[in-house]
N, C-alpha and C positions, 0 to 999 in steps of 0.2 A: 649410463651405459652406451648411448649413442655417441656422446662426446668422446668417450674412450676409444671407440672404434675408428674415430677420425684422427687419433693422435699421430700415427705414423704418416698418413698423407699430409698432415699439416707440417710435420718436420721436413718431409721431402720438398714441400713447396717453399719452405722458409727462405731458402737461398735463392729463389727465383722470382721473388715478388716483383722486382723492378722489370724483369724480362717479361713477365706475364701480365703486366698492367695493361698493355695495348690489347691483349686478348680479352681481358675483362671489359675494356671499353667497347670493343667490337661486339661482344655478346650483349652488353648493355644497350648499344644502339639498336640491335635487332629486337630485343625485348621492348625497348621504348617505342619502336615503330608499330609492333603488334598491339601494345597497350593503347597507344594513341588512336590507331585505326578502329579498334573495337569499341573503346569508350566513346569516340566521336560518332561512330555509326549507330550505337545503341541510343545515345542521347538525341540524335537527329530523328530517329524513328519514334522515340517516345514523345518528342515535342509535337510532331505532326499528328500522331494518334490521339494525343490529349485534346488537341483542337477539335477533331472530329467527334470524340466522345462528349466533350463539353458542349459543343454547339447543338448536338442532337438532344442533350439532356436525357430525360426519361423516354423520349420518343423512340419507338422500336422501328418505325417505318417513316419514310419521307416520300411525298408525292411532288413531282416537279415536271417541267417541260423542257429541261435543259438549262443552259446558262442564262439565268435572268429572264427567260421567256415568260410572258404573262398568260394567265388563264383565269377564267371567271371564278369569283369568290363563291359562287353557288356550288362549285365542285366540293368544297369543304362540307357543305350540308349533305351532299350525296354520300360522301365518305362516312360521315357521322352516323348514317342510317345502316351501315354494314354491321352485321352481328359480330361481336367480339371487339368492337372499337369502343374504348372508354372515353377518349377525348381527341378532338381535332383542333389544332392551333393554326389558323391561317396566318401566313407570314409574308411580309415584303422584305427581302434582304437585298442590300445594295452596298455600295461603298461611297464614301465622301472623303474630302481632304481638307485639312485646315488651310485657310487662305491667308495666313499671316507670314508666308515665306518658308515655314518649316515643311509644309506639305505632308504632315503626318496623316497616314491612312486611318480612317475611321470605318469600322464595320457597322453598318446600319441594320438594326433589327426592328421592323415595324410589326406590332402585334396588339392585341386587345389587352392593354395593361391593366384595365379594370377587372379582368377575369383572373382571380387569384389562383384558380386551378392552372391556368395557362402559364402564369409567371412562375408557379412552383415547378413546372416541368424543367425550367432552366435555372432554378434556384436564384431567381432575381428578387431581391427584396431590399427595402430600406427600413432598418429597425427603428430609426429615429422618427421618420415622418410618414412612413408607409407610401403606398403607390396609389392612393385614392384622392389626392389633392386635385380639386377642379382645374387648377392651373396646368396640370399635366396634359390636359386635352386641348389647350390653346393651339392654334395652327403652327406656331413656331416653337413649341415646347419640345425639349429633349431631356432625357435622363442619362447621366454619364456615371461611370464608376468613380468612386471616391478617390482612387489612386490617380486617375487621370485629372480630376479636378485639383487635387493637391499639387500634382506635378506642374500644372499650368497656372496655378493660383486663381482658379475660377470659384466663384461663390454663387449661391442661388440668386437668380435675377440677372446675372452677367450674360452679355451677348457674345456670340461666337460666329464669325463669318466662315462659311465652308464652300468648297467647290463641289458642284454636283454635275451630272450629265447635262442639266439644263442651264448651267451657268452658276454664278455665285448666289448663295442664299444666306440669310441672316437668321440664326436660331438663338433661343434663349434657354439657359440652364434652369430647369424647374425642379430637379430632383437629383439625388445621388444614390448610387448602389453600393451595397456592402461587397467586400472583396471575396466573393464566392461564386461558384457556378460559372455562368457565361461571362460574368464581369471580370473573371480572372484571366481569360485568354486574350490573345492579341495584344499582350502587354498593357491591358486595361483600356485599349482604344476602341471602346464600344459606344455606340450612340443609339439609345433605345427611344422609340417614338410610338405614339398611338397609331394603330393601323391606318385609320383614315388620313391622318397627316402624312404618313409615309407614302400612301398611295398618291396623294396630291403632289408631293415633292419628288418622288423617285419612280412613280409608275403611272397608273391610271385608275380613276375611281371605279370601285367594284371589281378590281383585278388584283391578284396576288401572284407570286412566283414560287411559292412553296407552301406545302401543308404538312405539318408534323403530326404524326399519328401515334397516340399512346394506346397500346393494346391492353385489354383487360387482363388481370392477373391470371385468370383461368383460361385465357384464349391462346390458341396456337398461332404463333406469329406468321408462319408460312401459309396457313389456311386463311388467315385474315388478309394477308397480302394478295393471295389469289382471288379472294372475293372482291377486294378493292379494284384489282386490275380488271375484273369482269364488268364493273360499272363505270369505269373511267372513259371519258371521250378519247378519240384518237390523239396520239402525240404526247400523252401524259404517261409517266413511268413511276412505278413503285420501286423504291430501293431501300435497302437496309443500311443504316450507318455502319453496321458491321461489315457489309460488302464494300462500302467505300473505304473502310479501314483496311480491308484485305487487299483492295486494289493498290492503295497507297503503300501498304507493307510490301507488296511484290516489287514496287519500284524502289523502295528503300532497301530491300534485300539485295536488289541488283547493285545498288551503290555499295552495300556492305560486302558483296562478293568481290567487287572491284578493289575495295580497300583491303580485303583479306588477301587478294592476290598480290597486292603491293607489299603488304606486311610480311607475308610468307617468303616472297622473293628476297626481301631485305634480310630476313632471318637466314635464308640460304647463304647469302654473302657472309654473314657472321659465322655460320657453321663452317664455311670453307676456311676462314681465318683461324678459327679455333682448331680445326683439323690439322692445318698446316703447322700451327704453333705447337700443339701437343705431340704431333709426330716428331718434330725436331727435338722437343724436350725429352721424349722417351728414348730416342736414338742416342742423344747425348748422355743418357744415364745407363747405357748398355752394360758398362763394367759393374755398376752397383747392382743391377738386376742379375748379372752373372754370379756375383757373390751371394745374393739371396738364394739363387738356385743351388749353389754349391753347399750351403748349410741346410738344405732340405726343404725350403719353402716351395710349395706346389705351384705350378703355373696358374691354376685357377685362382688361388689366393692372391697371387701377384696381380693378376688381371683385375680382380675385384678392388685391390688397393689402388691401382692406377685409375680405375673408374671413380673411386672416392675422391681422388685429386680433381678429376674433371667436375665432379659434383660440387666441390668447393668453389671452383672457378665459376661454374654456372650459377651458384647461389650469389657469388659476388656480382656477377653480371645482372642478376635479377634485382639485387639491392641498388645497383646503379641505374638500371633501366626503368624500373617502375616509377620513381619520381620524375625522371627525364621524360617518360612517356606521358605522365599526367600533365606536365608543362607543355609538351608538344600538342596534346589533345586540346588544351585551352586555346592554342594558336590555330589549330586546324578546324575546330568545331564551327566557328562562324563561316568559314570557307566551304566546308562540306554541306552545311545547312543551306547556304546560298545556292550551291550547285544543285542540290536536290529540289529547292524551290523553283529554280529556273527550269529544270527539266520537267517538273510537274505543273508548272504555270500556276503556282499558288503563292500567297503572301508568305514571306519569310517569317517564321515564328520566332519569338524570343526564346533563346536557349541559354541554359546555364549548366555548366558541366557538373555532373553528379558521378561519384565513384561507385562502380558496381563490382562487388566481390567476385562475380563470375568472370569479368574482364581481367581483373588483376590475377586471379587464379589461373586463368587460361594463358595469359602472357608468361606468368612464372613457370607454369608447366612446360610450355613450349621452349622457354629459355633453358631450363634444366635438361629437357630432352635433347635439345640441340647440342649442349655441352657433352652429355653422355654419349650421344651418337658420334660426335666428333672424336671422342676418345676410344670408342669401342674397337675399331679396326687397328689404329696404331698400337693400342695396348695389347691386342691379340698378337700382332706381329712381334712386338717386343718380348713377349713371354713364350712364344712357341718354339724358339730356337734352342739348340743345345747350349750347355754351359760354356764350353770353350768358344763356340761360335759367337755367343752373346758377348763374352769378354773381349773378343777380338774385334767386335763390330762397333766399338765406341765411336760415335760421331759419324757413322757411315749409314747412308740410307739403306734400309732393309728391303730385301726383294719382295715385291708385291706379286700380283697375279701375272701370269705369263703374257707376252705380247699377243699371242693368239687368242687367249681368253679375253684380253682387253678389247680386241677388235670385234669379237663376238658380241660383247656387251654393247659396244658402240653401234653395231649393226642392229641389234634388237631395239635399242632406243630410237634409232632412225626409223625403223619400221613402225614402232609405236607412235612416233610423231606423225608419220604419213597416215596411219590409220585414224588417229584422233582428228587430224585436219580434214580428212575425207568424210568422217562421220559428222563433223560439225557442218560441213557443206551439205551433206545429204539430209540430215535430220533437222538442222536449224536449232538444235538444243545448245545452249551456252555452255553446258557442263563439259561437252567434248572440247570446246575451245579452252576452257580452264585447264582441262587435262593436258591439252596440247601446249599450253603456256608453261606448265610445270615441266613437261617433257623437253621442251626447247631449252629451258634453263638447265636441265640435267645434261642434255646434249651439248650445250655450250661449254659446260664444265669438262665434259669428257673430251671435247675437241681441243682443249688447251695444250695438252702434252704433244699430240701429233703436230700441232702448229709449230711448237718450239723445235721439234725434230726436223720439220720441213725447212725452217728458216735458219737452222744452226750453221750450215756450211756457208750460205751467202753472207750471214752476219760476220762469221770469222774472217772471210775474205775482205769484206767491206771495211770492217773496223781495223783490220791490219793495215789497210792502205790509208785510212783516214786518220786514225789516232795512234797507230803504232802498237807496241807491245801492251800498253795500258788497256786499250779497247779489246785486244785479243784475249788478254787475261780475264777481263770482265766477262766475256762471252763464255770462256772455258769454265769460269766459276759457276755460271748458271747451268751449264750442261753437266757439271759434276753432281749437281743436286737437282735432277730433272723433276722429281716429284714436288719438291718445294716450289721450284720455279713454275711448274705447271699449275699448282694450286693457286699461286698468286695471280697468274694470268687468268685462271678460271674465275677467281673472285672478281677481278677487274671486268672480265667479259660479262658475267652475270649482273654485277652491280651497275655498270655503265650501260649495259644492254637494257636494263629497266628504265634508265633515264631516257635513252633514245626512244624506247617504246612509248613511254608516256608522252614525250614531246611530239612524236609522230601522230599519235591519236589526237592530241590537242591541236596540232597544226592542221591536220586533215579536217577536223571539225571546223576550225576557223576559216580555212581556205574554201571549204565547200560552202559554208554560209555566205562568205563574201562573194564568191562566184555567182551563187544563186540570187542573192539580193541585188547585186550590181546589175544583173539582167532584168530583174523584176521591178525595180524602183528607179526609173530614169526621169521622173518628173523633175521640173526645176525646183519645186519646193514640196516638202512633205509636212503637213500640218496635223498635229495631234494634241491631246491633253499633255500637259507637262508632268502629270502624275502617273506613276506606274501602279496599276491595280493589282497585278499578280504576276510573279515571275518577271518576264521581260516585256509583257504586254501593257500598253498604255491604257488608261481608263477610258471607257467610251464616252462620247458626247452626243447630244441630240443632232440629228442630221439637218437641222436648221442651219448648221454651220456650212454645209455644202452650198446651200442657196445664198448665204451671206457672202461666202468667198467669191461666188460668181459676180458679185456686184463690186468687188474691189478693182479699181482701175489697173489695167495691165495684165489681169488674169484672163487668158484666152480660153482655157478649158479646165474643168474641175471634175474629178471623179472621187466618189467615196468608197471606202473599204470597211467591212465589218467582219471581224474575226471573233468567233464564239465557239465554245466547246459544246459538244453534243454526244449523246450516247448512241453508239452504233455497233452492232455485232458483239454486244456484251462488254463494251469498254468505251473509254472516251476517245473522241477524235475532235478535230477542229474543222468547222465550216468557215471558209474564207470567201466572202461574197464581195464582188466588185460591181460598180455600176457598169452597164453594158459597154460604154465607151472605152473602158480600160482594155477590153478584149479586142476591140476593132481598131484601136489607135495605137500602133506600135511605139509611138513616141513616149507613152506612159511606161513602157516596159512589159516584159512577159517573163514568167517563171520558166526556166530552161526546160524544153521538152526532151524527154528520154525515149528514144525509139520512135516508131511511127505512130501517128494518130489517125483518126477517121478523117475523111475529106471534109474540108471547110470546118474544122473543129472549133476554131475561135468564134466564128459566126454562130455556130450552133450553141456554144456556151453563152454568148452574149444574148441570144434570143430566148434563153431558158429551156432549150430543147436537149441539152446535154451538160455534162460536167467533166472536169478533169480531176484526177486524183494524184496524190504525191507518190513517189517511189516507195516510201515506207508503208503507205496505205496498201499499195499493190502487194508488197511483200508480206506484211503482217496479216492481211485479210484475204490473201490469195485471190486477188482481183486482177483482171487483165483488160486491155482495150477491147471494147465491144460488149463487155458484160453490162448488166443492169444492176444498179444499186437502188435500194428502196428505203425511204425514210418515213417513219410514222411521225408526222409533224403535228403541231397544235391545230392545224386547219386541214387535216386529212393526209392521206398517203401520197407520197411523191416518189415516182420511179424515174430515174435518169440513166441513160446509157453513158458508159465511160468512153469519152472521146479521145483521151490521151493520158499519158503519165508524165508528170513534171517533177523536178527537184524542188522540194519545199521543206521548210523547217519550222512550221508553226506548231507541230505536235509530234511527240515521239512515236505515237501509234499510227498517225496518218492524218492527212488533210484532204478535204474535198473543196475544189474551187467551183463556184457557180455565180450566176447573175444575182446582183443584189435586189433587182426587181422581183425575181422569183423568190428570193429569201424573205423579203418583206411580206410577200403575199402569203407564204405558207407559215412563217414563224411569227409574223406580227411584230418584228423587232425593227424599229426605225432608227436606232442609234448607229453611229459610225465610230470606228477605232482610229482610222487615219483618213486624211483627205489629200489627194495628189493634185497639185496645181501646175499647169503649164502656162508660162508667161508669153505674151505677144512678142513677135520677133523684134519689134522696135522698143520694147519695154526694158527698163533696167531691173534686173531680178532683185538687186538689193533694195531698190525703192519699193517694189511690190512687197517684199518681205517686211519692210518698215511700215507700209500701209496696213498690212494684215495685223501686225502687232499693235498698231495704234487703234485700229477700229475694233478688233475682236479679241486681242490678246488678254485684256483685263477681264472681259466678260466670261471667257471660257478657260482662262489661265492656260494659254496655248504654248506649245513648243513648235518652233518653225525651223526646219532643217533643210539643207540642200541634199541632193542625192548622195554626194560624197559623205556628208555628215551622218545620214541615216545608215549608210553602209558601215561607217566607223562605229556607230552606236551598237549595231548587232555584233560586230567583231569584239567590241568591249564586253558585251554580255557573255560571249564565249570565253574570253579571258578571265572574267569573274568566275565562271564555272570551273575553270581549270587552275585557279589561283593556287590551290594546294600543291600542284605539281612542283612548283619551285621549292617549297619547303621540303618535300620528299626528295627532290633531286639534291638539295643541300645535305640531307641526311645520308644519302647514298655516297656522295663525294666524301663526306666525313669518314664513313666506313672504309672507303677506298684508301684514303690517306692513312688511316690506322693500319689497315692490312698491309699496305706497302711498307710503311715504317717498321712493322713487326717482322716482315720477311727479311728486309735488309739488315735490321738490327740482329736478328738471329744468325744471318749469314756472317756478319762481322764477328760476333761472339764465337761462332763455331770455327772460324778461320783465324782466330787470334794468333796462334803459333805460326800459321802460314804467312800472315801479314808481317809478323816479326822477322821471319826468314827473308822475305823480299826486301825488307828495310835494311837488314844486315848487309845484303849484297849491293846496296847503294841506291835503291829506288827511293825517290824523294816523296815527302809528305803530299805534295800537290798531285803527284801521279796516283798515289793511293786514294786520295779523295776523288779524283776523276774516275778511277776504276769503279768505285761504289756508285757514283752518280750515273755512269754509263749503264750499270746494271739496272738502276731504277728507270732510266729512260727506255731501255730495251724492253723491260717488263711492261712498262706503261704503254709503249707503242704496240706490243703484241696484244695486250689486253684490249686496247682501244680498237684494233682491227677486228678482233673477235666480237667485241661489243657492237660494232657497227653492223656486222652480219646478223648477230642475234637480235639486235634492236629492230632492224628492218624486217626480219622474219616475224617477230612478235607484233610489230606495228601492222604489217600487212594482214596477219591473221585476225587481229582485233578490228581493224578498220573494215575489212571485207566481210567478216562473219560474226565474231564474238560480240563486238560492240552493238551491232544491230540486233542480235539475238537477246542481249541483256537489256538494253534500253530502248530499242526500236529505231534509232536514227540510222539512216542509210547514207554513207559518206563516200567520197572519192579519196583515194589514197594520195597524199602529198608528203614528200620527204622534206623535213625541216633542215635544209642545207645550212642556213645561217646559224641556227641553234646547234647543229651538229658540229660546225666549225668552232663555235665558242666552247662547246663541251670538250672538244679535242684539245684545244689550247689550254683550257682550264685543267684538264686531266694531266697533261704533260707537266704543267706548272705544279700541280699537287704532287705528282710523282717526284719531281726534283726537290720540292720542299720536304717530302717524306724521306727522301734519301739523304738530305743534307745533314741531319743529325747523325745517323750511322756513319756517313762519310767523314764528318769531323772526328768522331770517336776513333775510326780506323786510322786516320792520319795522325792523331795525337798519341797513338800507342808507342811507348818506348820499346825498342827492339829487345833489350835484355829482359824486360818484364814480360813481354809477349811470348818470348821463347820459353819462359818458365811457367806459362799459364797451363793450368790443369782443368 
């Protein structure tokens, strides 16, 4: 029955398959982008959430003092005495790296492996040998997942050299774990140790950095959490893994919102192409529609039949787009996961694309909806006219809304854009920015036709002088079909505007980071571990490295830096602590100060009497210069006045800079993340670098960079985060080329008799070819001009307001002039390429055949 209802639409489309192929491809590209963005976003979120769930195991609560901060093992006994607590598992968690050149990250879990209740919390087991072999408690004993052992060819008794914060250590494989629970995550890169051995190698005897709490089945989790909080010493916090999951989900959802914005704007471009193509198709069949009206077919029935045609096109677009989107998702997934890991400063999880029916159904629904919406207005216009008017209107653009009504609509959209941007600025809510993004896209499309009207006369005059009658005829051809030309320019403006927008955000991020890091890291050499622990941060090493670097010949001054995450104000921030000499010696550099600070602020920070905060900390936590911020540290409460605000990019939520002497006293953390070295005036920096590598490089597995190289490292991390932009830009340019080719091909087909007529009067084939090419270049240039304005508006909105509201980073706007120039050249080249096919077809028409064309 359903198939029979589509019999007539299939017959009407049968003669236009070749003409509508480009429309199907455009719809397919839009569906593919939505499919890829949603699949990749869902899988990225699932991978991060699975890690949190699996690491916590059955534990409903976790007690810690921040990133790796140690606290007494006796705290676990205090927690165990709280009513409602079934089990407490003291844990030392850390990271290590294989020292064989591969640098594989290993997640260290130190716990009482003899306690079967504790190992059951994380589903850790070895069915073959069990976890009670006495050799498991030797000082160098480790237990690894069977998958990791098989991958590296390790057997029981084999030795493995690893890099730790205290230098290289040699461990021995004494057991393997079945692939379940905690042994499944991190790609199997887990290293299980007995608690005492882990304390000796990665912490301090009698101290842990986490306590996992299993709540009794009949216990109320919140009540137990409150009771534990009441007995904890200062500086320790009780968190739920579910809360950590919720925090991560909020970040991942921000990424998904960004991906959705990109996907929907790509679909808007496909919608404009379909609207243009279907409007031209329906206008070309005006005579057929008039005949149907004459034999008694009602307008509503005709409108429904035309919508069925668009539904068939939409279905074809979905069939093309879904497989293309799955392939695109496989390419984008590692890039999006890397970007999310860099933003959240966590290790990049192992991801594998899984198909979700909801994602596919959503993309299919949006693709079909776009096709139906694209056909609704042209079909209504084609069926609302009288029979005689319809039959006389073959191939002629049908009258739309009046000019007055069009300008009223444009005015309303402009007012809505202003309102959305203002509300984004006032409320700080990202949803207003997203609404503004969509409205700017709509406004860009609505501005296309007035732009063509504005440049029509100058173009006629200019092309008449430059190219003669050929160029003048090309401009007149465009102005005879203003709706089709306007929709093509709108499609170019929206599509290319998205490319400019993305690149402006990416370039602004990179330029802001480069400007800040260039001012903050001016030391001759920056020394750190060669291993990346999480996101873009190097693994910490023992601060013995600072003292050892001072002994290297040619090193005149050395300061250490420790960057660590901490909970503050209900969310994560970064504490960036430097040795006092960093703040009092400008030759090491300083993070750029924003606005005015308190008098003698750097001396106050160096002495531990004040702190400075990042601009995003001030924005996200509503803090200003002169306010006091208070930390509950492992060694008591610490209150510091805010002496200034700086530009800093250690954390999306905010960063606090303080003296490392103060940090060590209150947090008890003696590790360093980086060490800055100034060389003596007469020393050769290259020789000092070589001496450091020879003396300490092997012991700590060091990376030694110059100031320029560390700046390039941070810039490369930003480029990694935005790597997917280039893939999406290529997709947009593909849609642009399809849309341009579709418009020009439709114009050539529609003007076949006209082209035959001008060939009869003596116009050469080359002139006809140039005429079509000029049309393509003019449309491309107009769309490019509109895209630059739209892209700058979108980029400015996102850099100044929406991006900070979504992800927390505060940026300075930078226009990507070089990328814009390349996009402009590439766009014009794409337009010429898209026009070349229709141009050849027009030039190849035989006059006699063209004049007989119906």
